[in-house]
C-alpha positions as CSV (number, residue, x, y, z in Angstrom):
1,X,206.2,37.3,5.2
2,X,206.8,39.7,7.5
3,X,208.8,37.5,9.6
4,X,211.0,34.5,7.8
5,X,211.7,31.5,9.5
6,X,215.0,29.1,7.9
7,X,213.6,25.7,7.8
8,X,210.5,24.0,7.0
9,X,209.2,23.5,10.8
10,X,206.7,25.1,12.1
11,X,207.7,28.4,13.8
12,X,206.8,27.9,17.5
13,X,205.6,31.7,18.9
14,X,205.0,32.8,23.1
15,X,202.5,35.1,23.9
16,X,202.8,35.4,28.0
17,X,200.4,38.2,29.7
18,X,200.7,39.7,32.8
19,X,198.1,42.5,34.5
20,X,194.3,42.4,35.9
21,X,193.4,38.6,35.9
22,X,196.4,37.1,32.9
23,X,194.6,33.4,33.2
24,X,191.1,34.2,32.6
25,X,193.4,37.3,30.0
26,X,194.9,34.4,28.4
27,X,192.0,31.8,28.1
28,X,190.2,34.8,27.1
29,X,193.0,35.2,23.7
30,X,192.4,31.8,23.7
31,X,188.8,32.0,22.5
32,X,189.5,34.9,20.1
33,X,192.2,33.2,18.2
34,X,190.4,29.7,17.9
35,X,187.2,30.7,16.5
36,X,189.3,33.2,14.3
37,X,188.2,32.0,10.8
38,X,191.5,33.2,9.4
39,X,193.8,31.5,11.8
40,X,192.5,27.9,10.4
41,X,196.1,26.8,9.7
42,X,197.2,28.0,13.5
43,X,197.8,25.7,15.8
44,X,197.6,28.1,19.9
45,X,197.7,25.6,22.7
46,X,197.1,27.3,26.2
47,X,200.6,25.5,28.1
48,X,200.1,25.1,32.0
49,X,202.4,25.3,35.0
50,X,203.6,22.0,36.2
51,X,201.8,21.2,39.5
52,X,203.3,21.8,42.6
53,X,204.7,19.0,44.9
54,X,201.0,17.6,46.1
55,X,199.0,18.9,43.7
56,X,197.5,15.7,41.4
57,X,196.1,18.3,38.2
58,X,198.1,20.6,36.2
59,X,199.3,24.2,36.9
60,X,197.4,27.7,35.7
61,X,198.1,28.4,31.6
62,X,201.4,30.4,31.6
63,X,201.1,31.3,27.8
64,X,199.8,30.6,24.4
65,X,201.8,28.8,22.5
66,X,200.6,29.6,18.6
67,X,202.6,26.8,16.0
68,X,203.3,28.7,12.8
69,X,203.6,26.3,10.0
70,X,203.2,28.6,6.8
71,X,205.0,31.9,7.7
72,X,202.8,34.3,5.7
73,X,200.0,33.8,8.8
74,X,201.8,35.5,10.7
75,X,200.2,37.8,10.1
76,X,196.8,36.6,10.8
77,X,198.3,35.8,14.3
78,X,199.8,39.4,15.1
79,X,196.6,41.1,13.9
80,X,194.0,37.9,15.7
81,X,196.9,39.4,18.6
82,X,196.3,42.8,17.7
83,X,192.0,43.2,18.0
84,X,191.8,41.4,21.0
85,X,194.8,43.7,23.1
86,X,192.8,46.7,21.7
87,X,189.0,45.3,22.2
88,X,190.7,45.1,26.0
89,X,193.2,48.0,27.0
90,X,191.1,50.5,27.5
91,X,189.0,48.1,30.3
92,X,191.6,46.4,31.1
93,X,195.7,46.6,32.3
94,X,197.7,44.0,30.4
95,X,200.9,43.8,29.2
96,X,201.6,41.4,26.1
97,X,204.8,39.5,25.5
98,X,205.6,37.8,23.1
99,X,208.2,35.6,21.6
100,X,209.6,33.6,18.7
101,X,213.4,32.6,18.2
102,X,215.1,33.9,20.2
103,X,213.8,37.4,19.4
104,X,211.0,39.4,21.9
105,X,208.7,42.3,22.2
106,X,206.4,43.4,24.4
107,X,203.8,46.1,24.7
108,X,201.6,47.4,26.9
109,X,199.3,50.4,28.2
110,X,198.6,53.2,25.0
111,X,200.7,51.2,22.5
112,X,197.6,48.7,22.3
113,X,194.5,51.1,21.6
114,X,196.5,50.4,18.2
115,X,195.2,47.1,16.1
116,X,197.9,48.0,13.2
117,X,200.6,49.4,15.0
118,X,200.8,45.9,17.7
119,X,201.1,44.2,14.3
120,X,204.0,46.7,13.2
121,X,205.9,46.5,16.0
122,X,205.9,42.4,16.0
123,X,206.0,42.2,12.7
124,X,209.2,44.8,13.2
125,X,210.2,43.0,16.5
126,X,210.3,40.0,15.9
127,X,212.1,40.0,12.2
128,X,214.6,37.7,11.6
129,X,216.1,40.7,8.9
130,X,217.7,43.7,10.6
């Protein structure tokens, strides 16, 4: 189990992207994760910005939030994110920030080219054990 969550409540994992066209990247990542069969037990939803005064609809997609009811699926979520990041890293500039509870991991550039390295960094950085 990559990261623990003490209560039976689902663990929300927030994913924020910056770099080249972050809203399009978040939509692409959302589709990638939604289509991953290994993530069938994880709900991933986009979070949009609050509409500005005078706007009728929601703003741009700012983040994705994955609700992980089974902590055993965190590794699958991290692997999906790592695979997407590696596929994208050679063609576009991207910075990924992943937050779970009060812990946060940020990665960019060459760090994203190694999907297994992304998974290892997320597990070690988001784990609740010292």
